[in-house]
N, C-alpha and C positions, 0 to 999 in steps of 0.2 A: 606419592613422593617420589618415585622412580621416574614418573613422567616428568615431573618438574626438573629433577636433576639430570636426566639424561638428554631429554629433548629441549627443553626451555634454556638450560643453564651450558651444557657441554655440546649441543649440536652445532653451534657456529665454530667450535673448535675441532669437531670430528664428524665429519659429514654424514657417515654411515648410520649415525644415530638418528637420521629423519626418519627411519621405519618407525620409531615410536611414535610418530605423530598418528600412525594409522589406527582407527578404531578396531578394525578386525584383529590385527596384530595384538594389541593391549588386552582385547577380549580373551583371545585364545590363551595368552600367558597367565592371565588372571584365572582363567578355568583349571589351568594345568597347576598353578599356585595354590588355588583352593583344594583341588584333589590332594595335593602332595602334603599340605598341612592337616588335613583331615586323617590321611592314611598314617602319617609319622606321629602326630601328636595324640591320635586316637588312644592307643594303648595305655599312653601316660595318664589321659584323661579317666579311662576306665578304671585304671588302678587306684586312682585318687578316690573315685567315687565309691569302690569297694572298701577303701580303708575308713572313709568317712561313714560307711554303712548307709549310703543313700541308695536304699532298695525301693523297688517297686510295689505298692501294695495293690491286689488284686480284689476286685468287688465280688462278693460271693455269690450274687445272683446270675454272673456271667457264666459262659460255657466252663464247664468244670475241668476242661483240658488246659485252661490258662492258669489253674492254681499252681501249677509246677513251675510257673513263670515268677512267682512270689520271690522278692530279693533280688531279682535282675537289677544292676544299676540303672538308675533313672537319671534325669537331667542331663543327659548327654546332648541336647539342644545347645548347651554351652559352647560344646565342640563346633556344632554347626555354625552359631553365630561368630565365633572367631575365625572359622575358615571361610566365612563370606566377607567379613568385615576388613580383615587383614591385607588380602588382595586387592580389595576396592580402594584401600588408602594407598597401597603401592602402585597401582597401575592406572588410575584415574586422575583426570584433571580436577584437583580439589578446590579449584575456582569456581566450580560449577555448583550452584546452589542445589540443583536438582539431586546430586550424588549425595550431599550431606541430607536431603530430606528422606530418601529412601534408607539411608544407614540409620537415621535418627529413629525413623519408624520401626526398623527391626531392633533396635536396641530398647525402644520403649514397651513394644509388646513382649520382647524377651524377659524385660524386667517384671512385666504383669506375671508371665509364666513362671518366673524364678520364685516370685513370692508366694504362687499358688502351690508349686511342688515344695518348697522349704516347709510350708505350713503341713503339707502332708507327711513329710519325713519325720519332722519334730514332734508330731501327735501321732505318729504310725498308724495312719488312716488313709482312705481313698477319698477324702474330702478335704480340699485345700481352702481358698477363698470363697466366700459366700458367692452365688449367681450375681447377687445385686452389686457388690463390690467390684467384681471382676468386669462385669458388662460397664459399670460407671467408670472404670478406669479406661476401658477401651473406647468408650465414646469420647471421653476428654481427649485422648491422643489423637483419635481420629477428627474431631472437630480442630484441633490445633493444625493438622496436617492441611485440612481444608482452608483455614485461614492463611497459612503460609502460601498455599497456591494462589489464592485470592491476591496476595501482595505481589506475586510474581506475574500475575496476570496485568496488574495495574503498571508493572514496569514494562509490559510489552513482551514478556518472555514465556507467555503461557497463554492458552485460550481456554474459556469455559464452555466452548461449543461442544455438543455431544455427537460422537460418530456413530451412526445408526447402521449395523450390517445390512447389507444387501441394497442398501439406498444411498447412492454416492451423492445426491444432492440435498438430501436431508441432513441439516446439521444445526438443530435446534439450540439456542443459547439459554443457559440454565440460570438465568437472571430475571429479575423483575426490572425490565428496562427502565419503566417510567419513574423508579425510585433512586436510579443511578446517579442522577445529577442533582439531587436534593441534598443540601448540607446536613451532615451527621446521620444521612440514611444510607450511605453508600454502602455498608456491610449488610444491611438488612436485605438490600437488592439481591444479594448471593445466597439467600436463605434456601432456595431450591438446590443450589450446588451443593452447599455444606450438607444438607439432608442427604443427598445422592452419595457424597464421599464417605460419609460416616456409616450409611448401610453397607456400601460396597466393603469397606476395609474391615468393619467390625464383623460381617457376614463372612467375609473371606477367612479372617483369623479363625472363627469358631468353627466353620466347616473343616479346615485342615485339622484342627484339635479334635473333631469328632471322628474323623477319618483315621486318626492314630489309635487303632486298636489291634493291629496284627503286625508282627514282625516284618517290617520293611514295606508295609502297604502306603502309608502316608508319604515316606520319603521317596518312594519310588514313583508315585504319581507327581510328587513335587518335581523331580528331574525332568519329566515330560512338560509339566505346564512351564516351569522355569525355562526350558528350552525353546517353547513357543514363544514365550515373552522376550526372549533375547532376540528372535526373528523380528518380531512385531516392533520392540523398541529400536532396533536398529533401521529399520526401512522407514520408521516415523522421523527419524532425524537426517534421514539422507534425502538429499535434494532430489536426485534422478528417481529414486525408487518411491519416493512419496509422491512425486508428481505423476509418475507413471500408474501407481495404484490408486491415485486421487485420494490420498489421505491428507489429513491436517499436517502439515510439517512444521516441527518444533526443533530447530536446530540443536538447542541446548539439551534437549532430551536424549539425544543420541548416546551421550555419555554414560547414561544409566545403563547401557548396553553391557558395560564393564560389570556392574553391580549384578546383573542377571546371569552373566557368564560365571560369575563367582558362586552364585546359588547354584548353579547346575553342578560345578566341581564339587562344591562343598558337601552337596546331597549325594553325588555318587561316592565320595571318600566315605561318608557317614553310613551309607548303605552296605558298606564292605562289613561293618561291624553290627548294622541292625538287621542284615538278612536272616531268615529263619534258619536255625533258632539264634535269636537274638543275643548278643553279648552286651547290649547295652540298649535303652530305650531312650528316645528324644525328650520325653516329658513334656509339661506345658510350654516350659521354656524354649523349647524347640518348635513345637507346632503352632503356638500363638505368634512367635516371631516370623516363621515362614509364612503363615497367613496373612500376617500383617503386611510382609513385604510384597507378597503375591498381589493383595488388594491395592496396595499404594502404587506400585509400577503400572497396574493397569488403569489407575485414576491419572497418573502422570501422564500416560501416552494416550489418553482418551478412549480407551477400549473398555470401559465399564460393562457395555452390553456385550461384549465378545467374552468377558470373563466365564460366564456359565458355561461355554463350551471349552475354554482353555481349560479350566479345572473342572470338567464336567462330572467326574466321580466324586469330588468334593461336594459339589451341589447336590448330587443324588444322596449321598450320605446324610446330609443335613435335613434334606426334605424328609427323608425316611423317619428322623427322628421327630421332627415337626408333626407329621402326619400320625405318628404312632401315639404322641402324646395327646394331640388333638381329638383322635378318634377315641381314646381311652376315657378322657374328659367328657365327650358329649354323648358316647353310645356305651362307655363301660366294656368296649371291646377293641381287642388290638388287631391291627393290619397285619403285622409282621410278628414271627415268633419272638424276635428280640430286634431292638434298635440300638445302634446304628444297623444299617443293611447288611454289613459284612458278617455280623453275628448271626442274623436270620440264615444265610447260606451255611454258616457253619453248623446250625442246628438242622439243617435239612440232610447233612450227612456229608457236605463237602469238607474235604481236607484243608488246613490252613493254608498250605502252599496252593493248592487249586484256587482257591478264594483270591489269594494275593495276586498270582498270576492272570488271572481273569480280570481281576479289577485293573490291572495295568495294561492289558490289551484294551480294556474300555476307554481307559485315561488316554492311551495313544489314538484312539479312533476318533475322541472328541478333540483332542489338540490338532491333529491332521484337518478336520473339519473347519476348525477356527481359522487355520491358515489359509484353506481353499476360499474363504468369505473375503480374502482380499482381493480376488478377481471377480468374484461372484457379487458384482455390483451393477 
């Protein structure tokens, strides 16, 4: 809205407003706006959550040190969503369909998480939506995002070519080309693309959700991943950088940089209250929304295969759960003392702060490696 007012409407009458045309300037201000919203609105949200007695329920089989956290306000992810979406609305070009797509994804996954958290609070237990209901909703939202991207591809604003790290000349099309020109079969030709989009977004959403088990762990890793995505999104939409780094250039995607910057600012602001010992937890409304947002941005900029490095800790946490469950079902033996992996290190005797800090370091190493692949081609 501010972009529309200050640049598109008032720029002809006041030339200094030309600064609002620059993406880097608006991204910086979006980041600061998100940070300030989270910092100043945070106490009000936390107080309201306490008044409504929206407290966290701790599973009994987890580390016993966590039992003292019972009753800490949860559903703080509402604050994160507000702090991401408002600056995006203020500073981005709202005529850009990719901006609405990433915002819609964040809202949709946040709504799924909100329903899950609400059921937990109402029934005073640590179980919300059934696994089938939660996954079903996530699959539907992800499939809708894929269809929207296909529509943009047909308009010439998007590409379904896959970017492969380290291989600059390999850009496989995720379509069944022989079906694309057959009447009424067009959408079926995009089935491989739809499957990939659904797996990436659903996987990302649940990976962040599984990582959210210690004070500040998930949100700290999100700051790092969102920072890396901000860089990747900017260079993907920039003519000079995209050409220099031999990336697929999609000019309209660049505007999503503002959304990524807002995610960084909102996450930093939320960490202020979520740092150990946490005053508020993000809940599923926050973790599912952030995971869905990260996955959607990765799909939009065609960096799905780079996402496991951008969010390396999220992937490791999810894999630890998959391996633990699979091993127990097949061999009746556990690989880790407890899954997700952060609980394994807690039971080994690491303090919560040490686990969090070392996982943050790991997340930073993964993100830096992801950025180096831009030249390792």
